[in-house]
C-alpha positions in Angstrom: 91.0 38.4 159.0 90.6 38.1 155.2 91.8 41.7 154.7 94.9 41.0 156.8 95.6 37.9 154.7 95.2 39.8 151.4 97.6 42.5 152.6 100.2 39.9 153.6 99.8 38.1 150.3 100.3 41.4 148.3 103.3 42.4 150.4 104.9 38.9 149.8 104.3 39.1 146.1 105.8 42.7 145.9 108.8 41.5 147.9 109.4 38.5 145.6 108.9 40.6 142.4 111.5 43.1 143.7 114.1 40.4 143.9 114.1 39.6 140.2 114.2 36.4 138.3 116.6 33.6 137.9 118.6 32.3 134.9 120.9 29.4 134.1 124.1 31.6 134.6 123.3 32.6 138.1 122.8 36.2 139.2 124.9 38.6 137.0 125.5 41.5 139.4 128.4 42.7 137.3 132.0 42.4 138.1 132.1 43.2 141.8 135.9 43.6 141.6 135.4 46.7 139.6 133.4 48.4 142.4 134.9 50.8 145.0 134.9 48.1 147.7 135.5 45.1 145.6 133.4 42.1 146.7 132.5 43.9 150.0 128.9 45.0 150.0 128.1 48.7 150.6 124.9 50.6 151.3 125.3 52.5 148.0 125.7 49.4 145.9 123.2 47.2 147.8 120.4 49.7 148.8 117.4 47.3 149.0 119.3 44.6 150.9 121.6 46.7 153.1 121.4 45.6 156.8 119.0 42.7 156.0 119.7 39.2 157.2 117.5 37.2 154.8 119.9 37.3 151.9 118.6 34.1 150.3 115.2 35.6 149.8 116.5 37.7 146.9 119.6 35.7 146.2 118.5 32.0 146.0 121.3 29.7 146.9 120.9 27.6 143.8 121.6 30.7 141.6 124.8 31.9 143.4 128.3 31.5 141.9 127.3 29.8 138.7 129.5 32.0 136.5 132.8 33.8 137.2 131.8 37.4 136.6 135.2 38.6 137.9 136.7 38.3 134.4 139.7 36.4 135.9 138.5 32.9 135.2 140.2 31.7 138.3 137.3 31.6 140.9 136.9 28.1 142.2 133.1 28.2 141.7 132.4 24.5 142.7 134.3 25.0 146.0 132.5 28.3 146.7 129.1 26.6 146.0 130.0 23.7 148.4 131.0 26.3 151.1 127.8 28.2 150.7 125.7 25.0 150.8 127.5 23.9 153.9 127.8 27.2 155.9 124.8 29.0 154.4 124.7 32.7 155.2 127.8 32.4 157.5 129.9 31.8 154.3 128.8 35.1 152.6 130.6 37.5 154.9 134.0 35.9 154.0 133.9 37.6 150.6 131.0 40.1 150.9 131.5 41.6 154.4 128.8 41.9 157.0 126.2 43.8 154.9 126.1 46.6 157.5 125.2 44.2 160.3 127.0 44.3 163.6 127.2 40.6 164.2 
């Protein structure tokens, strides 16, 4: 039982480490509008998270949409944060697509 717990703990730590760390400006993933599919996620641009449902594990809700990385300066960040807080993961697909998931 102890070995199983140790393996689980190590796997959890590795998973969290792979997600990266936070900062006061939110997650700077670059200007998604400059990518081939815009804000829509693709397997090539989102390889470690493609077809995964637990988005907030690597993208903590409190770090999302803190800065307008689009370069336009017109994104209604407060409104987007309220929408994400209210609708949680259901709000993500409005701008970022279905992340390779069928539903």
